[in-house]
Structure formats: structure tokens, C-alpha cells
N, C-alpha and C positions, 0 to 999 in steps of 0.2 A: 335814374329814368329821366329822360329828356322833359323839360318844363313844357315844351310846346305841346305834348301829348299828355303829360301828366295832368296838368291842371285843367284842361276841357274834359278829361276823363272823369276826374273827382267832381267837377261841376254837375256833369250829367248824372252821376250817382247820387249827389245832393239834392239835386232838383227832382229827380224821379223818387227818391225816398220821401222827400216833403210832399211831393204831389199825391203820393199814395195816402198819406195822412189827409191832405186836403180832401182828396176823393172821398174818404170814409166819413170824415166828420162834417165836411160842408156840402157835398154831393149826394150823400146818403148811400154810398155804395156799401158793399159787404166789408165787414171787420177783417175778412181774409185778405183785403188790400194791404193791412198792416204787416203781414209776413213778408212779402217782397220788399215793402216800404223799409223794414229794418234791415233787411238784407243789403239793399242799396245804400242806407247810411252807414253801415258797417264798412262797406266797399269804400264809401267816400273818406272815411276816416283813415282806412289803410292807404288809399292812394295819396291823400294829402302828407301822411307821414314819409311818404318817398320823396318829398320836395327836395330839390338841390339846395335850398337855402339852409344856412348854417343853425339858425335860431327858429323856433316854432312860431314866434310873433311875426317874424319876417316872412316866414312861409304863408301864414295866414293872411297877412297884410297884401303880399303880392297876389295870392289867389283871389282876393275879393274883386279885384277888375275883371278877372276871366269869370267869376261867377256872374257878375252883372252882365256880361256879354252873353253867356249861356242862357240866362233867364230871358234875355230878349229874343233869342233864338227859340227858346220853348214857347215864349208868346206868340211868336209868329207860326211855327211849325205845328205846335199841339193845340194851341188855344184859338189859331186863326186870326190873330189881331196883328197887323203889320205894325212894326215900330215906325214912330215918326221921326222927323227931323231932330227934335230934342232928345229922343232916345238915343238916336246915332251919335248926336253931339256929346251927350254925356258918357256914353260908353267909350267913345275916342279918348276923352280926358282920363277915364278910369284905366283904360289899357296902357295908355302912356305912364301913368303912376304906376303901374305893375311893372312895366319895363324897368323904370327908374329903381324902384325897390329891389327887384331882383337881380338887376345886372349893372346897377350903378357902381362906380368905383368906391371901394371902401379903405378907409385909412388903416394902416397897421393890421 
């Protein structure tokens, strides 16, 4: 599966799953929120296992930058707080790191 689609889909699933727990624990929503939350976290794990990276650690490291970007999109679209200059500068550095980890030339 193409990393351009895989990592954002995994990030959305992880954030949605974690937000379900946040909603139950911090916002006082029904424990029933945990059911779709667990399903989303299982989907996240499955999606990340489809990474084109040859090693799990490299897949997780590359995914980290995409997760940060997706978190800022969540902050803006779901929580209504627009990312500031420093958020955008930081995520730019992270996405550059993701690209280097995922597509950098490897010896041997």
C-alpha cells in the first residue's frame, strides 16, 4: 500500500481511537465510546503493519511525522484551534524527517 495513503489513514485511526478514550475519561462521555475507540486502534495497528518499510522500527519512526501532522489537523478541524506558526514549522521539520527515514538511500 502506498505510504502517502497508508500513514494518514493510520494516523486518523489512531487519533480517533485515542480521542474516544479521551472523550470517555476526560470529557465524561459514555463508556460505549470505548467500543469504536478499540476498533479504531485495531485498525491503526493493522494499517501501520502494511508499511512499505522493511523494519518495524523504521516504519514507526517514519509514521511519527505523519502522526504529528494529523494531530495538528485534528486540533484545527475537530477541536477548533488553528495551528500557529510554530506548530507549522515543527510539523514541516517532522515531515522532512519522515521522508528521509522512509525514502533515504540505504547502503547494501
